[in-house]
MARTORPA-323841 format. One record per residue (C-alpha): x, y, z. Coordinates in Angstrom, 1 decimal, always signed. Layout:
# residues N
{c1:X&c2:Y&c3:Z} .
...
This chain:
# residues 292
{c1:+105.6&c2:+43.7&c3:+192.9} .
{c1:+104.7&c2:+44.1&c3:+189.1} .
{c1:+107.3&c2:+44.2&c3:+186.2} .
{c1:+107.5&c2:+47.1&c3:+184.3} .
{c1:+107.4&c2:+46.6&c3:+180.5} .
{c1:+110.8&c2:+46.2&c3:+178.9} .
{c1:+109.6&c2:+48.7&c3:+176.1} .
{c1:+109.2&c2:+51.8&c3:+178.8} .
{c1:+112.1&c2:+53.9&c3:+179.3} .
{c1:+113.0&c2:+54.6&c3:+182.9} .
{c1:+113.2&c2:+58.3&c3:+183.7} .
{c1:+115.5&c2:+57.6&c3:+186.5} .
{c1:+118.1&c2:+55.5&c3:+184.4} .
{c1:+118.5&c2:+58.8&c3:+182.6} .
{c1:+116.1&c2:+58.1&c3:+179.6} .
{c1:+113.9&c2:+60.8&c3:+179.2} .
{c1:+110.2&c2:+59.8&c3:+178.9} .
{c1:+108.8&c2:+60.5&c3:+175.2} .
{c1:+106.7&c2:+63.1&c3:+174.6} .
{c1:+102.7&c2:+62.8&c3:+173.4} .
{c1:+104.0&c2:+63.4&c3:+169.7} .
{c1:+106.5&c2:+61.1&c3:+169.7} .
{c1:+104.3&c2:+58.6&c3:+171.3} .
{c1:+101.9&c2:+59.3&c3:+168.8} .
{c1:+104.1&c2:+59.1&c3:+165.7} .
{c1:+105.2&c2:+55.8&c3:+167.0} .
{c1:+101.9&c2:+54.3&c3:+167.7} .
{c1:+101.2&c2:+55.3&c3:+164.3} .
{c1:+103.5&c2:+54.6&c3:+162.0} .
{c1:+105.7&c2:+52.4&c3:+163.6} .
{c1:+108.7&c2:+54.3&c3:+163.5} .
{c1:+110.3&c2:+57.0&c3:+165.5} .
{c1:+110.2&c2:+60.8&c3:+164.6} .
{c1:+113.1&c2:+61.9&c3:+162.2} .
{c1:+112.4&c2:+65.2&c3:+161.5} .
{c1:+109.9&c2:+67.9&c3:+163.0} .
{c1:+108.1&c2:+68.1&c3:+159.8} .
{c1:+106.7&c2:+64.8&c3:+160.5} .
{c1:+104.1&c2:+65.9&c3:+163.2} .
{c1:+102.7&c2:+69.0&c3:+161.4} .
{c1:+100.8&c2:+69.5&c3:+164.7} .
{c1:+103.8&c2:+69.5&c3:+166.8} .
{c1:+105.4&c2:+73.1&c3:+167.7} .
{c1:+109.1&c2:+73.8&c3:+166.4} .
{c1:+110.1&c2:+75.3&c3:+169.7} .
{c1:+109.3&c2:+71.7&c3:+171.3} .
{c1:+111.7&c2:+69.7&c3:+169.3} .
{c1:+115.1&c2:+68.7&c3:+170.6} .
{c1:+117.7&c2:+71.3&c3:+169.4} .
{c1:+120.1&c2:+68.0&c3:+169.1} .
{c1:+117.6&c2:+67.0&c3:+166.4} .
{c1:+117.1&c2:+70.4&c3:+164.3} .
{c1:+119.1&c2:+70.5&c3:+161.4} .
{c1:+122.6&c2:+72.6&c3:+161.5} .
{c1:+123.5&c2:+74.9&c3:+158.8} .
{c1:+127.0&c2:+74.8&c3:+158.2} .
{c1:+129.2&c2:+78.3&c3:+158.8} .
{c1:+130.8&c2:+78.0&c3:+155.6} .
{c1:+127.6&c2:+79.4&c3:+153.5} .
{c1:+129.0&c2:+82.2&c3:+151.3} .
{c1:+126.9&c2:+85.3&c3:+151.9} .
{c1:+129.1&c2:+88.1&c3:+150.1} .
{c1:+130.0&c2:+88.8&c3:+146.6} .
{c1:+133.7&c2:+88.2&c3:+147.5} .
{c1:+132.8&c2:+84.7&c3:+149.0} .
{c1:+130.7&c2:+83.9&c3:+145.9} .
{c1:+133.3&c2:+84.7&c3:+143.7} .
{c1:+131.1&c2:+87.4&c3:+141.7} .
{c1:+132.7&c2:+90.7&c3:+140.5} .
{c1:+130.4&c2:+93.7&c3:+141.7} .
{c1:+131.7&c2:+96.0&c3:+138.5} .
{c1:+129.6&c2:+95.1&c3:+135.4} .
{c1:+132.7&c2:+95.3&c3:+133.0} .
{c1:+132.7&c2:+97.4&c3:+129.9} .
{c1:+132.9&c2:+95.7&c3:+126.0} .
{c1:+136.8&c2:+96.9&c3:+126.0} .
{c1:+137.3&c2:+95.0&c3:+129.4} .
{c1:+135.8&c2:+91.5&c3:+127.8} .
{c1:+138.3&c2:+91.5&c3:+125.0} .
{c1:+141.7&c2:+89.7&c3:+125.0} .
{c1:+144.3&c2:+91.5&c3:+123.3} .
{c1:+144.4&c2:+90.1&c3:+120.0} .
{c1:+141.7&c2:+87.6&c3:+120.4} .
{c1:+138.7&c2:+88.6&c3:+118.5} .
{c1:+136.8&c2:+85.8&c3:+119.0} .
{c1:+137.0&c2:+86.3&c3:+123.3} .
{c1:+133.5&c2:+86.7&c3:+124.7} .
{c1:+132.7&c2:+90.3&c3:+125.2} .
{c1:+131.3&c2:+90.1&c3:+128.8} .
{c1:+132.1&c2:+88.2&c3:+132.0} .
{c1:+129.9&c2:+86.4&c3:+134.4} .
{c1:+126.8&c2:+87.7&c3:+135.7} .
{c1:+126.9&c2:+91.0&c3:+133.4} .
{c1:+124.3&c2:+92.1&c3:+131.6} .
{c1:+124.6&c2:+92.7&c3:+127.7} .
{c1:+123.2&c2:+96.1&c3:+126.3} .
{c1:+120.0&c2:+96.2&c3:+124.8} .
{c1:+120.0&c2:+96.1&c3:+120.6} .
{c1:+120.2&c2:+99.5&c3:+119.1} .
{c1:+116.8&c2:+100.3&c3:+117.2} .
{c1:+117.2&c2:+100.7&c3:+113.5} .
{c1:+118.1&c2:+104.1&c3:+112.4} .
{c1:+115.9&c2:+104.5&c3:+109.8} .
{c1:+112.8&c2:+103.9&c3:+111.2} .
{c1:+110.1&c2:+106.7&c3:+110.2} .
{c1:+108.4&c2:+106.1&c3:+113.5} .
{c1:+111.4&c2:+106.8&c3:+115.8} .
{c1:+112.6&c2:+109.9&c3:+113.7} .
{c1:+109.2&c2:+111.4&c3:+114.6} .
{c1:+108.9&c2:+110.3&c3:+118.1} .
{c1:+112.3&c2:+111.7&c3:+118.5} .
{c1:+111.7&c2:+114.7&c3:+116.7} .
{c1:+113.9&c2:+114.5&c3:+113.6} .
{c1:+111.3&c2:+114.2&c3:+111.3} .
{c1:+109.7&c2:+117.7&c3:+111.3} .
{c1:+109.1&c2:+119.7&c3:+108.3} .
{c1:+107.8&c2:+123.0&c3:+109.8} .
{c1:+105.7&c2:+124.8&c3:+107.0} .
{c1:+106.9&c2:+122.8&c3:+104.0} .
{c1:+103.8&c2:+120.5&c3:+103.7} .
{c1:+101.7&c2:+123.4&c3:+103.9} .
{c1:+103.9&c2:+125.7&c3:+101.3} .
{c1:+103.7&c2:+122.6&c3:+98.8} .
{c1:+100.1&c2:+122.5&c3:+99.3} .
{c1:+99.7&c2:+126.3&c3:+98.3} .
{c1:+101.8&c2:+125.9&c3:+95.6} .
{c1:+99.6&c2:+122.9&c3:+94.4} .
{c1:+96.4&c2:+124.8&c3:+94.5} .
{c1:+98.0&c2:+127.9&c3:+92.8} .
{c1:+99.4&c2:+126.1&c3:+90.1} .
{c1:+96.6&c2:+123.1&c3:+89.4} .
{c1:+93.7&c2:+126.0&c3:+89.5} .
{c1:+95.3&c2:+127.7&c3:+86.9} .
{c1:+95.7&c2:+124.7&c3:+84.8} .
{c1:+92.0&c2:+123.5&c3:+85.5} .
{c1:+91.0&c2:+127.2&c3:+84.8} .
{c1:+92.5&c2:+127.1&c3:+81.3} .
{c1:+91.7&c2:+123.6&c3:+80.7} .
{c1:+87.7&c2:+124.3&c3:+81.3} .
{c1:+87.5&c2:+127.3&c3:+79.1} .
{c1:+88.8&c2:+125.0&c3:+76.0} .
{c1:+86.7&c2:+122.0&c3:+77.5} .
{c1:+83.3&c2:+123.5&c3:+78.2} .
{c1:+83.7&c2:+127.5&c3:+77.4} .
{c1:+83.1&c2:+128.5&c3:+80.8} .
{c1:+84.9&c2:+131.7&c3:+81.9} .
{c1:+84.6&c2:+133.3&c3:+78.4} .
{c1:+86.3&c2:+130.2&c3:+76.8} .
{c1:+86.3&c2:+129.1&c3:+73.2} .
{c1:+85.1&c2:+125.7&c3:+74.0} .
{c1:+86.5&c2:+122.4&c3:+72.2} .
{c1:+85.2&c2:+123.6&c3:+68.8} .
{c1:+86.8&c2:+127.0&c3:+69.2} .
{c1:+89.7&c2:+125.3&c3:+70.6} .
{c1:+90.2&c2:+123.0&c3:+67.6} .
{c1:+89.7&c2:+126.1&c3:+65.2} .
{c1:+92.7&c2:+128.1&c3:+67.2} .
{c1:+94.9&c2:+125.3&c3:+67.0} .
{c1:+94.1&c2:+124.7&c3:+63.1} .
{c1:+94.9&c2:+128.8&c3:+62.4} .
{c1:+98.1&c2:+128.0&c3:+64.7} .
{c1:+99.6&c2:+125.5&c3:+62.3} .
{c1:+99.1&c2:+122.4&c3:+63.9} .
{c1:+98.7&c2:+119.7&c3:+61.5} .
{c1:+96.5&c2:+117.7&c3:+63.4} .
{c1:+93.9&c2:+120.2&c3:+65.3} .
{c1:+91.7&c2:+117.9&c3:+66.5} .
{c1:+94.1&c2:+115.5&c3:+68.3} .
{c1:+96.0&c2:+118.6&c3:+69.5} .
{c1:+93.0&c2:+120.3&c3:+71.3} .
{c1:+91.9&c2:+116.8&c3:+72.9} .
{c1:+95.3&c2:+116.4&c3:+73.9} .
{c1:+96.2&c2:+120.0&c3:+75.5} .
{c1:+92.6&c2:+120.1&c3:+77.0} .
{c1:+92.8&c2:+116.7&c3:+78.7} .
{c1:+96.6&c2:+117.4&c3:+79.9} .
{c1:+95.0&c2:+121.0&c3:+81.2} .
{c1:+91.8&c2:+119.8&c3:+83.0} .
{c1:+93.0&c2:+116.3&c3:+84.5} .
{c1:+96.3&c2:+117.4&c3:+85.4} .
{c1:+95.2&c2:+120.5&c3:+87.3} .
{c1:+92.4&c2:+118.5&c3:+89.3} .
{c1:+95.2&c2:+115.9&c3:+90.0} .
{c1:+97.5&c2:+118.5&c3:+91.4} .
{c1:+94.8&c2:+120.3&c3:+93.5} .
{c1:+94.4&c2:+116.7&c3:+95.2} .
{c1:+97.7&c2:+115.9&c3:+95.3} .
{c1:+96.7&c2:+112.2&c3:+93.9} .
{c1:+99.4&c2:+110.5&c3:+91.2} .
{c1:+101.5&c2:+113.9&c3:+91.3} .
{c1:+104.6&c2:+113.1&c3:+89.1} .
{c1:+101.9&c2:+112.1&c3:+86.3} .
{c1:+100.0&c2:+115.2&c3:+87.0} .
{c1:+102.7&c2:+117.3&c3:+86.8} .
{c1:+104.2&c2:+115.8&c3:+84.2} .
{c1:+101.4&c2:+116.1&c3:+82.1} .
{c1:+101.1&c2:+119.8&c3:+82.7} .
{c1:+104.4&c2:+120.3&c3:+82.1} .
{c1:+104.4&c2:+118.7&c3:+78.5} .
{c1:+101.4&c2:+120.9&c3:+77.9} .
{c1:+102.9&c2:+124.1&c3:+79.3} .
{c1:+106.3&c2:+123.4&c3:+77.2} .
{c1:+104.5&c2:+123.2&c3:+74.0} .
{c1:+102.5&c2:+126.3&c3:+74.3} .
{c1:+105.7&c2:+127.8&c3:+75.1} .
{c1:+107.3&c2:+126.6&c3:+71.8} .
{c1:+104.2&c2:+127.2&c3:+70.3} .
{c1:+104.0&c2:+131.1&c3:+71.3} .
{c1:+107.7&c2:+131.7&c3:+71.0} .
{c1:+107.4&c2:+130.4&c3:+67.1} .
{c1:+105.1&c2:+133.4&c3:+66.4} .
{c1:+107.7&c2:+135.6&c3:+66.0} .
{c1:+111.8&c2:+135.7&c3:+65.5} .
{c1:+113.7&c2:+136.4&c3:+68.3} .
{c1:+113.2&c2:+135.6&c3:+71.9} .
{c1:+110.8&c2:+137.4&c3:+73.8} .
{c1:+110.3&c2:+136.6&c3:+77.4} .
{c1:+108.1&c2:+139.8&c3:+78.7} .
{c1:+107.2&c2:+142.0&c3:+75.3} .
{c1:+105.8&c2:+141.0&c3:+72.2} .
{c1:+103.4&c2:+138.5&c3:+70.4} .
{c1:+105.6&c2:+135.7&c3:+71.6} .
{c1:+106.1&c2:+136.8&c3:+75.1} .
{c1:+106.5&c2:+133.6&c3:+77.2} .
{c1:+106.8&c2:+135.0&c3:+80.7} .
{c1:+103.8&c2:+133.4&c3:+82.3} .
{c1:+104.6&c2:+130.0&c3:+80.5} .
{c1:+108.1&c2:+129.8&c3:+81.7} .
{c1:+107.2&c2:+130.4&c3:+85.5} .
{c1:+104.3&c2:+127.6&c3:+84.9} .
{c1:+106.7&c2:+125.3&c3:+83.6} .
{c1:+109.4&c2:+125.7&c3:+86.2} .
{c1:+106.9&c2:+125.5&c3:+89.0} .
{c1:+105.5&c2:+122.2&c3:+87.3} .
{c1:+109.1&c2:+120.9&c3:+87.4} .
{c1:+109.8&c2:+121.7&c3:+90.9} .
{c1:+106.5&c2:+119.9&c3:+92.1} .
{c1:+107.9&c2:+116.9&c3:+90.3} .
{c1:+111.1&c2:+116.9&c3:+92.1} .
{c1:+110.2&c2:+118.0&c3:+95.6} .
{c1:+106.5&c2:+116.0&c3:+95.8} .
{c1:+103.1&c2:+117.0&c3:+97.0} .
{c1:+103.9&c2:+116.9&c3:+100.5} .
{c1:+101.9&c2:+115.2&c3:+103.3} .
{c1:+98.9&c2:+117.5&c3:+102.7} .
{c1:+97.8&c2:+115.5&c3:+99.6} .
{c1:+96.2&c2:+111.9&c3:+98.8} .
{c1:+99.9&c2:+110.7&c3:+98.1} .
{c1:+101.1&c2:+111.3&c3:+101.6} .
{c1:+101.7&c2:+107.8&c3:+102.0} .
{c1:+103.7&c2:+107.4&c3:+98.7} .
{c1:+107.5&c2:+107.6&c3:+98.8} .
{c1:+107.5&c2:+110.4&c3:+96.4} .
{c1:+105.2&c2:+112.4&c3:+98.4} .
{c1:+107.8&c2:+113.5&c3:+101.0} .
{c1:+111.1&c2:+111.7&c3:+100.0} .
{c1:+111.1&c2:+112.0&c3:+96.1} .
{c1:+114.3&c2:+110.2&c3:+94.6} .
{c1:+115.9&c2:+109.1&c3:+91.3} .
{c1:+112.1&c2:+108.4&c3:+90.0} .
{c1:+111.5&c2:+112.2&c3:+89.8} .
{c1:+113.9&c2:+112.8&c3:+87.8} .
{c1:+113.0&c2:+110.4&c3:+85.7} .
{c1:+109.4&c2:+111.8&c3:+85.3} .
{c1:+111.0&c2:+115.0&c3:+84.8} .
{c1:+113.0&c2:+113.9&c3:+81.9} .
{c1:+110.0&c2:+111.6&c3:+80.1} .
{c1:+107.7&c2:+114.8&c3:+80.3} .
{c1:+110.2&c2:+117.4&c3:+78.5} .
{c1:+110.8&c2:+114.4&c3:+76.3} .
{c1:+107.1&c2:+113.8&c3:+75.4} .
{c1:+106.7&c2:+117.6&c3:+74.9} .
{c1:+109.4&c2:+117.7&c3:+72.7} .
{c1:+107.6&c2:+114.6&c3:+70.6} .
{c1:+104.4&c2:+116.1&c3:+70.5} .
{c1:+105.5&c2:+119.0&c3:+68.9} .
{c1:+107.6&c2:+117.3&c3:+66.2} .
{c1:+104.7&c2:+115.3&c3:+65.3} .
{c1:+101.7&c2:+117.3&c3:+66.0} .
{c1:+103.0&c2:+120.8&c3:+64.6} .
{c1:+106.0&c2:+119.4&c3:+62.7} .
{c1:+108.6&c2:+121.8&c3:+63.1} .
{c1:+111.7&c2:+122.5&c3:+65.6} .
{c1:+110.1&c2:+123.5&c3:+69.4} .
{c1:+113.2&c2:+125.9&c3:+69.6} .
{c1:+112.4&c2:+127.8&c3:+66.4} .
{c1:+113.0&c2:+131.5&c3:+67.2} .
{c1:+115.5&c2:+130.9&c3:+70.4} .
{c1:+118.7&c2:+132.3&c3:+69.5} .
{c1:+120.6&c2:+129.9&c3:+66.8} .
{c1:+117.5&c2:+128.4&c3:+66.0} .
{c1:+116.1&c2:+131.6&c3:+64.1} .
């Protein structure tokens, strides 16, 4: 009768026979299988239930068990009375997104708060009418087109009108009308262009008004109705800007004129007064009310 090896378990003694995977693991690694993951070829359902890891029944599964408040608090709930340094938000709450800047031009256009309607079209039409009028008269003086006197005839006209420096006066008035009128049509350097034509037309207004005593707006040799309208419209363009339908559309003064436009208006009036005083040698308000 052959003795059994001591390391062979006896099934009759109550010890179960080892499985094929366990025998392979013992023979390979020299140690027993401690986890079903140690044998990748073993099916999990064959593992002894006593060897499977047991999950505790005390694992929290709800918000109440986790200690979380399902209601996200508002900013008023997170503050303690009288404590400004207290945290605004409780645990597991999500703070609101930061407010975008209110002065963003792109945001205003996207929200529809930056609409201008027909304003830009109206400013374009105004510039075309005023600029073409000054360009027309300037080309008459410069080239003699449109039955104009030409540059020499303009100098003689200024000399007969009592201007002390007729050549300089003719060049200045011609450059102001041609250059200012062309720039107004394009909407380029609009404040300077409108200031130039304003200074020119103010001098023309003072010159015509001084031809006869008394203020003559519509009738008489010193009627200044047209000059008054052109001067007023030039001042309006300085204060409103050329609009978006212009070459100055990316400039601040095109759509949002501010104090700088008012400064340009004052400088244009000052330039007109100084030019008339130096080139004509007299008070530009001669013939008006108490200045007769």
